[in-house]
N, C-alpha and C positions, 0 to 999 in steps of 0.2 A: 396247232402246235405239234401234234403227233406227227404231222406230215413233215414239219421242219426237222424234227429229230431223226426221222428216217432218212432224209436227204443228206444231212450233214453228219459226218462222223463225230463222235465225241472226242474232244481233244483235251485230255487231262492235263497236259503240260501247259496249255494256254490258260486253263482254269486255275491251275496252281500259280501261274505267273500273275493272273488277274488278282487273285486273293492276296498274293504276296505284295503286289503293288498297292492294293487297298490298305493292307496292314501297314506298309511303309508310310502311306499318306496319313493314316490315323496316328501313327507314331510321330510324324512330323507335326501334325496339328496339336497333339498332346504336348510335344516339346515346345511348340510356339506358345501354347497356353501357359505352360510352366514358366517360360522365359518372361512372358508378359506379367504374370503374377509376381515373379521375382522383381521385375522392374517397378511394378506398382509398390511393392513392399519397400524397395530402395528409395523410391520417391517419398513414401510416407515417412520413412526413417529420416530422410533429409529434411522434410518439413518439420518433423518433431524436433530434430536437432536445432533447426532455425528458431522455432518457437521457444525451446528451452534456452537457447543462447540469448534471446531477447529478454526472457524472464530473468536470467542470471544478471544481465546488464542492468535491468531495472532494479533488481535487489541490491546490486553493488552501488548504484546511484543513491538508492534509499539509505544504505549504510553510511555513505559519505555525508549525506544530508543530516542524518541522525547524529553523526559524530560532530559535525559543525554546530548543530543545535546544542549538544551537550557542552561543548566548549563555551559557546555564547551564554548558555544558561548559567554555567559556573561563574563566568566573568561578571555577568549582570546581577546575579544573586549576591555576590560580594559587594558590588557597587550599591545595590539597593539597601543592603544591610548597613553599610557605612553611611549612606544618605539618611536613612531613618534614625540611626544613632545620633548623628550630628543634629538633625532636626529636633529630636527629642531632647538632646542636651541643651540646645538653644532655648527651648521652651522652659526647661528646668532652670536655667540661668535667669531667665526673665522672671519666673515665679520666685526664685530665691532672692533676687535683688529687690523685688517688690515686697516680699515678706519681711525682710530685714531693713527696708528703707536704705539700702546701701547706696552710697554715692548720690543721695538725694533722688533715687529712682522711686517714683510713686505713681501707680496707676489706680484708677478708680475700680471699685469692686465689680461694676458692670463690665468694664474692659477686661479684667482678669478672668471673670466667668466666661465671657465670650471667647477670649483667647484660649482658655483651657479646653472648653468644649469643642469649638470648631477645629482647633488644632489637633485634638485627639481624634476626632472623627476623620479629618483629612489624613492624618497620619496613618490610622488603621486602614482607611479606604484605599489610600495609595499603595500601602504595603500589600494588601490583598489583591488589588488590581494587577500589580506587577507580578506577584507570585503566581496568580492564575494564568497570566499570559506566559510567563517563563516555563511553567510546569504543566501546561495544557497537554492533555493526552490525545486530543483529537476525537474523542468519542463522546458524543452528547449523552447526557443522562436520560434514561427512559422514564417517562411519567406514566405510572401504572393507572392513574385516574383518567387519563385521556382516552376518549373513544374515537375510533377512526371516523373520518368525515365520509359521509355518503356522497355519491356522485349524482344524486337526484336533485 
């Protein structure tokens, strides 16, 4: 090496040019890295926007569905109330007519007892069934006494 140095004169301008060229290349690489990082960030932002747009659309659809459910619940709650009132009124009329023997209406005691009990049970059961369906929250109740099933 010493022999090479002796034979070639030291060219400081060439060395400066080489260092400057390497510095420019390093700057170009750093600029390219920064550009690629910005591009990745932009892609991530676009992906985030797309995901958020899908979530917003899903929530809007859920709101529309919930509004339709509220309207239907209100309508059918009123219809259920009217039906149960009419049903109860008819049973009251039958019991009233039988109790006062009005218009020759007379049923045996067994029929009246059966009518009163089965109708009351059906009346309440129907009412509860419809109300649970109309006002179902979609969240099952947790049973604290249940133990998780093992996979063995």
